[in-house]
N, C-alpha and C positions, 0 to 999 in steps of 0.2 A: 276589694270591697268586703267589709265584714258581713258574714252570713247571719241570717236570723237566729239560727241555733247558737252561734257564738255570742251574739248580743244577749240572748236570753240567759245562757249559762253564766255569762259575766255579771249580769245584773243580779241573778239569784245568789251567786257567791258573794258579791259585794254587800248584800243585805241579809246574809245568813239565813236564807229561806229554809233550807233543809235543817240546819243546825237548830234553829229557833222554832221549829214546828212541833206539832203534837198530833196524835191520832184525832180524827174528826169525830168518831163515834165511840161510845162506851159499849163494849161487847162482852159476851161470856167467853168461856174457854173453847167454845165450838165455833167462834167467829160469827155468832148471831148477835145482832144489835139489840140491846136492851131497850125497853119502852117504858113509858109512864103515862098516866091518864091525866088530862086536864079538862076543865069545864065542869060546872056543877049541874046545870040543867040538862045538858046533853054531853056527857063525858065522851072523849075520843082519845085514842092512843097517839102518842108522839114519840118519835125516835129520840133516844138520849144522846146528847152531845157528850164527848169525853170531858171529864172534869178539867183536864189540862187545857182543853180548847176553850172552855168557859173562862178559865183563869187568864188566858192570854187576851181574850177580848176585854175582860174587865180591866186588866192592867193597861192595855193600849188606849181604851176609851177614857180611862181616868186621866191619862195624859191630855187628851182632848178637852175634857170638861174643865180641868184645872187651867189650861191655857185660855179657854173661853171665859172662865170666871175672872181671870187676871186681866182680861181685855188686851193681852199681848198679840193674840191672833197670829201666832207663828205656825200653827198647824192647820191644814186643810181638812183632815179627816183621817180615816184609816184605809189602807190598801190591803186586800186579802187575796190569798191564793189557796184553792183546793187542788191537791195534786197527789201523785204517787211517786215513790222513789224508784229510779231506774237502776239497772244493774251496775252502772258506773257511779252510783251515788249522786246522780243528777236529778233535777226536778222535772217531772213530766206533768205539765199542767192539765187540769181538768176544768177549772173555772176560775176566772179572775174578776174581782169586783171591788167596790168601794162603799164606804159609808161616810158621808160628809158631815163636818161639824155643824154647819149652819143649816137650819131648816127654812121653812117658809116664814116670811115676815121680816121685820127689820132687825137682822142680826140675831134671831132667836136660835137657841140650841136645838138641834134636830131632835124630833121625838124618838128617833132611832137610838138615841143615847141617853134618854131619860131613865134614871133610877134603875140601872141595869143590875145592880146587886140584889134587888128584890123583885124585879119585874123582867121576866124573860120572854115577854110576848113579842117584842120587836128585836131586841138584842143585836143592834148594829147590823141589821139585815138578816141575821141568823136566828130569828125568833120563832116561837112556837105557834104564833097565829098564822092563819091563812094570809097569803100575800107576802109571806116571808119564807126564807129557804127551808127551814126545818118543818114548818107547818105544811107547806105545799109538798115537800118531798114525802112527808108522812102520809099525806092523802094518796099519793101515787104508790106508796110501798106497803101500806098497812091496811088490814081489814078495819072496818068501822068508820069509814068516811063516805060522805055522800058523793055520788058520781059527778055532780056538777062542780065539785071542788078539785077534781083531778084535771090538771092541765097538760097539754102535750109536752111543754118544756120539762116538767118534772117527771113525766113518764120516761123521757129520755134519760134524765138523771138516774132514775130508779133502775132502768134497764142496764145502764153502765155500771152502777155500784153494786147491785144485788143479784144473786143467783135465782132467787125465788121472790115473786111478788104477784099480788099482794099476799102478805103473810102476817102472822102474829109477831114473829121475830125474824126478819129476813137475814139470810146469811150473806156476808160480804163476798162479792166476786173478786174484789181487789182491796188493797189497804189504803184508803184515802187518808191523807194528812192535811193539816190546816196550818196556815201561817198568816199573821196579820201584823201590821206595823203602823203606828201613828206617823203620818207623813207631813214633814215640814214643807212649806212653800219653797224653801231654799235647798231641798234635798236633790241629790243627783239622780236623774232619770236613766233612760236606756241609752241615750246618746249624750256624751259629755258636751258636744258642740251645741246642744239645745238646752243646756241647763241654765238656771234652775228650771225644774219641771213641776207645774201645778198638778194636783191630784187628778183632776178630770182629764187632763191631757195625758198624764201617766197611764191611767187605766186604758185609754184609747190606744196608746202606743204599745202597751204590754199585750193587749188582745191581738193587735195586728201582728206583732213579732211572733207571739206564741202560735197563732193560727198559721203563719207562714212556715214555722219550724215543725209543727206537729199536726197540722191538717185537721181532719174531722174528729180527732181525739178531744179537741177543745169543745166544751159544752156551751160556751158563749155563742149566741146567735147574732147579736149586734156587734158591729165593729170588726168582724172577721174578714179576712181576705177571701174574696169570692173566686 
């Protein structure tokens, strides 16, 4: 029987997860994450994504919006992985997620994909607003956010990623990387016997396999092996 680790490594290699990844954060030469301010009435600091990470999201979501506009509907959305690189050049997952093409309504494009080139508030789930990864992680990692905006989920993210928190520019504890891919409905998932694999099922399978292989290192809370 194929082990969970072998399944994970094989899938990551097949989809060039390490090769096609980028740093998650934009840092100074001391390993501290750069920040910027958003909001006019009540400015607040936000962690800066790495420009290459932004570029990858923009490129992959452009594939989705083009597909949606053409009405071909070949793609379900994007699958993404936050991870660190292991000593053997393998992918050590920290978080696995998705952003689907379709939102609420009758075939509408998801608000998470709207105007990403100019609006980073949602940004395929990695947006600056609260209720999105960067916004909520910033609340847990940086000074200048109200206490009711800090959630246990992102406190755990911040504890994993940063040496000091809250801070003005938190220093990274490890080197998180980011990968994302526009996922076709016909793409090959974790098990060839179960292909093709839809995006929602793919996310579920990847979280299950990764949690079996890496245990509590995975920051996902839903879908993990208990």
